[in-house]
C-alpha positions in Angstrom: 35.2 21.3 15.8 35.5 24.1 13.3 35.8 22.1 10.2 32.0 19.7 11.5 30.8 22.9 12.0 31.7 23.2 8.2 31.3 19.8 6.5 27.8 20.8 8.3 27.4 24.3 6.7 28.2 22.3 3.3 25.2 20.0 4.2 22.6 22.5 5.1 23.6 24.5 1.3 23.6 21.1 -0.3 20.3 20.7 1.2 18.6 24.2 0.0 20.2 23.6 -3.3 17.3 20.3 -3.7 14.8 21.9 -1.7 15.0 24.7 -4.3 16.4 22.1 -7.6 13.0 20.8 -7.2 11.0 23.5 -7.0 12.6 24.9 -10.0 11.7 22.3 -11.9 8.2 21.0 -10.2 6.7 21.9 -13.5 8.4 18.8 -14.6 7.0 16.8 -12.0 3.8 17.3 -12.0 4.2 16.3 -16.0 5.9 13.3 -15.9 3.3 11.8 -12.3 0.4 13.0 -14.0 1.6 11.2 -17.5 2.5 8.3 -15.8 -1.2 8.2 -14.1 -2.6 8.3 -16.6 -1.2 5.4 -18.5 -1.9 3.7 -15.3 -5.7 5.1 -16.3 -5.2 3.8 -19.4 -3.7 0.2 -18.8 -6.8 -0.2 -16.2 -9.1 0.2 -18.7 -7.9 -2.0 -20.8 -8.2 -4.9 -17.5 -10.7 -7.4 -18.1 -13.7 -5.7 -15.3 -14.3 -9.1 -13.9 -17.8 -9.7 -11.8 -18.4 -12.3 -9.6 -22.3 -14.3 -8.8 -22.9 -17.2 -6.3 -25.8 -20.3 -6.6 -27.6 -22.4 -4.4 -28.5 -25.4 -4.7 -30.6 -28.0 -3.0 -30.8 -31.1 -2.8 -32.6 -33.8 -4.8 -36.5 -34.9 -3.1 -35.6 -38.6 -1.7 -38.1 -39.5 -3.4 -36.0 -39.1 -6.4 -34.6 -42.8 -5.4 -38.2 -44.8 -4.0 -38.3 -46.3 -7.7 -34.8 -48.1 -7.3 -33.4 -48.8 -3.8 -33.6 -52.5 -3.9 -30.3 -51.4 -6.6 -28.7 -48.9 -4.7 -28.7 -51.2 -1.4 -25.2 -52.4 -0.9 -25.3 -54.3 2.1 -27.3 -57.5 2.2 -31.5 -56.8 2.8 -33.7 -53.3 3.8 -34.6 -54.5 7.0 -36.9 -52.5 8.2 -37.9 -48.2 7.2 -35.1 -46.1 8.8 -33.0 -48.8 7.3 -34.1 -47.7 3.5 -34.4 -43.8 4.8 -30.8 -43.5 5.1 -30.1 -45.8 1.6 -32.5 -43.3 0.3 -30.5 -40.5 2.4 -26.1 -42.1 0.9 -28.0 -42.1 -2.6 -28.7 -38.1 -2.4 -24.9 -37.8 -1.1 -23.2 -39.7 -3.9 -25.4 -38.3 -5.9 -24.5 -34.3 -4.9 -21.1 -35.2 -4.6 -20.6 -37.2 -8.6 -22.9 -33.4 -8.9 -20.0 -31.4 -7.3 -17.3 -33.2 -9.8 -19.2 -32.7 -12.3 -19.9 -28.8 -11.7 -16.6 -28.7 -11.1 -15.2 -30.2 -14.8 -12.9 -28.3 -16.9 -14.2 -30.4 -19.0 -17.4 -30.1 -19.2 -17.4 -25.9 -18.7 -15.9 -26.0 -22.0 -18.2 -29.0 -23.4 -21.4 -26.5 -22.0 -20.0 -23.3 -23.6 -19.2 -25.1 -26.9 -23.1 -26.6 -26.7 -24.9 -24.2 -25.8 -26.6 -21.8 -28.4 -25.9 -18.6 -26.6 -23.8 -16.4 -25.4 -21.6 -15.3 -27.9 -20.7 -12.5 -26.6 -17.9 -15.1 -25.1 -17.8 -17.0 -27.8 -16.6 -14.1 -29.3 -14.0 -13.3 -26.8 -12.8 -16.4 -26.5 -11.5 -16.6 -29.7 -10.2 -13.0 -30.2 -8.0 -14.5 -27.5 -7.1 -17.5 -29.1 -8.5 -19.0 -25.6 -11.1 -21.9 -24.5 -13.4 -22.1 -22.0 -11.1 -24.2 -19.9 -8.2 -22.0 -19.5 -10.0 -19.2 -19.0 -12.3 -20.6 -16.5 -9.5 -22.1 -14.7 -10.2 -20.0 -11.1 -12.9 -18.8 -11.7 -15.6 -20.7 -10.7 -15.3 -23.1 -7.4 -16.7 -23.7 -4.2 -18.6 -21.0 -1.9 -16.6 -20.3 1.1 -16.9 -18.5 4.5 -13.7 -18.8 7.4 -15.6 -21.9 8.7 -14.6 -23.3 5.3 -17.1 -24.0 2.7 -20.2 -23.3 2.2 -22.4 -26.7 0.7 -23.9 -26.3 -2.5 -23.1 -23.2 -3.2 -20.9 -21.9 -5.8 -19.7 -19.5 -7.8 -18.4 -17.7 -10.9 -15.8 -14.7 -12.2 -17.2 -13.4 -15.5 -16.3 -10.8 -18.2 -18.9 -7.2 -18.5 -19.1 -9.0 -21.9 -21.0 -12.5 -20.3 -24.8 -12.4 -18.7 -22.4 -14.1 -16.1 -26.5 -14.6 -13.5 -27.9 -17.2 -17.1 -24.4 -18.5 -17.8 -24.8 -20.0 -14.9 -27.9 -20.7 -14.4 -28.4 -23.1 -17.6 -24.7 -24.3 -16.3 -26.1 -25.7 -13.0 -29.1 -26.8 -15.1 -26.6 -28.8 -18.1 -24.6 -30.5 -14.8 -27.9 -31.5 -13.3 -29.4 -33.6 -16.6 -25.4 -35.0 -16.9 -25.5 -36.1 -13.8 -28.8 -38.4 -13.5 -28.1 -39.6 -16.7 -24.9 -40.7 -14.6 -27.0 -41.8 -12.2 -29.5 -43.8 -14.6 -26.6 -45.5 -16.5 -24.9 -46.6 -13.0 -29.1 -47.7 -12.1 -28.6 -49.5 -15.4 -25.9 -51.9 -14.7 -26.8 -52.8 -12.1 -29.7 -54.0 -12.9 -28.5 -55.3 -15.2 -26.4 -57.0 -13.8 -29.7 -58.8 -11.8 -31.2 -59.4 -14.5 -28.1 -62.3 -14.9 -27.3 -64.3 -11.2 -31.5 -64.1 -11.2 -31.2 -65.5 -14.6 -28.4 -68.4 -13.6 -30.7 -69.3 -10.1 -33.2 -69.4 -12.4 -30.6 -72.0 -14.4 -30.9 -74.2 -10.9 -34.0 -74.0 -10.0 -34.7 -76.0 -12.3 -32.6 -78.2 -13.0 -33.2 -79.6 -9.8 -37.1 -78.4 -11.2 -37.5 -76.6 -8.4 -41.3 -75.0 -9.0 -42.6 -73.2 -5.9 -39.6 -71.7 -3.2 -38.9 -73.0 -0.2 -40.2 -72.6 2.9 -37.0 -71.5 5.6 -39.7 -73.4 8.0 -43.0 -73.5 8.4 -43.5 -71.0 10.2 -47.1 -67.8 9.7 -44.3 -65.8 8.5 -43.3 -67.9 5.6 -39.8 -66.5 5.4 -37.9 -67.3 2.4 -33.9 -68.7 2.7 -32.5 -65.4 2.8 -30.9 -64.5 -1.3 -28.4 -64.5 -2.3 -26.9 -67.3 -1.8 -28.9 -69.6 -1.8 -31.4 -67.0 -4.4 -32.5 -70.1 -6.0 -34.8 -71.7 -3.3 -36.4 -68.7 -4.8 -38.4 -72.1 -6.9 -39.2 -71.6 -10.6 -42.0 -68.9 -10.3 -40.8 -66.5 -7.6 -37.1 -65.7 -10.1 -39.5 -65.9 -13.6 -41.5 -62.9 -11.9 -38.6 -61.4 -10.2 -36.9 -61.8 -14.1 -40.2 -59.7 -15.3 -40.2 -57.0 -12.4 -37.0 -56.4 -13.0 -36.6 -56.4 -16.6 -39.5 -53.6 -16.3 -37.8 -51.1 -14.4 -34.6 -51.1 -16.6 -38.0 -50.4 -19.8 -38.8 -47.1 -17.6 -35.8 -46.2 -16.2 -34.8 -45.8 -19.9 -38.1 -44.4 -21.1 -37.8 -41.7 -17.8 -37.3 -38.3 -17.3 -35.7 -37.8 -13.9 -36.5 -34.3 -13.5 -36.8 -31.9 -10.5 -35.8 -28.2 -9.2 -31.7 -28.0 -8.4 -32.0 -23.8 -7.5 -32.8 -23.3 -5.0 -31.5 -19.9 -5.4 -30.8 -17.7 -8.4 -27.4 -16.6 -9.6 -28.2 -13.4 -8.3 -28.5 -9.4 -10.1 -26.6 -7.7 -8.4 -22.1 -9.4 -9.0 -19.4 -7.6 -7.2 -16.7 -5.5 -9.0 -13.9 -8.3 -7.9 -11.4 -6.2 -9.8 -8.9 -2.8 -9.1 -11.7 0.4 -10.1 -9.3 2.6 -13.3 -9.1 5.1 -10.2 -6.5 3.2 -8.2 -4.5 2.8 -11.2 -4.5 6.2 -12.0 -3.3 6.9 -8.3 -1.0 4.3 -8.3 0.5 5.5 -12.7 0.7 9.3 -10.3 2.8 7.7 -7.1 5.4 6.5 -9.3 5.9 8.7 -12.1 6.6 10.4 -8.3 8.8 9.0 -7.3 10.4 8.9 -11.0 10.7 13.0 -11.4 11.5 13.5 -7.7 15.0 10.3 -8.4 15.9 12.1 -11.6 16.3 15.5 -10.4 17.8 13.5 -7.0 20.7 12.3 -9.3 20.8 15.3 -11.9 21.6 17.1 -8.7 24.3 15.3 -7.2 26.2 15.3 -10.4 25.5 18.4 -10.9 26.9 18.6 -7.2 30.0 16.6 -8.0 31.1 19.0 -11.2 31.6 21.3 -9.0 
């Protein structure tokens, strides 16, 4: 029993000695903590201060597809107004899907940054760090999300303080809109040209049998023409010739038309949210690390002194 009390007394003495040692070295502890805190603050000063901005877009107007609905239709016929409306909605969804893929393409983002005559600060920032826009913006641009999932037609951008992020995002949206419209026109041109080829082939068939006027399905008042496309040449030489002329006219109009609409519903906000850790937090982390470091040094020093006795 007496032996155990001796061990307890020794432990109490050691603890008191350790506390005294910490107090004697309080200046050292405080100095190391402050130095580490300042180092953390300095490190935070060199970190890129990233900001965040978001933009809300609208779907293109449904009238955009009016002149081209016959070429965008994947079914054999448009039977009524409801079908017409549904086809337009489907193509608007397809257009916005193409817009989304173009917007999220890092290759397009790099092309925009390179082609733009603005944003010299960003270009200098990338050049200084020897990185491309494609690498820098990886993970920094995308679709806005909420708890229940992705917000339709809403996108975000993280950007450094050196960049005018709102202007960059607004201009990038317009760049992608123009690219998507160009892709849309190329697709339509391909469909129209194919349509012209089909009608020309049918015209040749109609000429072979000298079918000048259309053959009617029945002598009814409705004067219905035989269904397309299997019996397309039954339209006759006159109608097929006129259809080809009309298609070529639409093709010319498509190439010359400037399809334009306002896609931005709410421009990128002017009050971006700072997404980086404040410098004071870096100081606090550095201070705590310095505190633990100094305590560790003093603790191991005290142990060595105790073992040397």
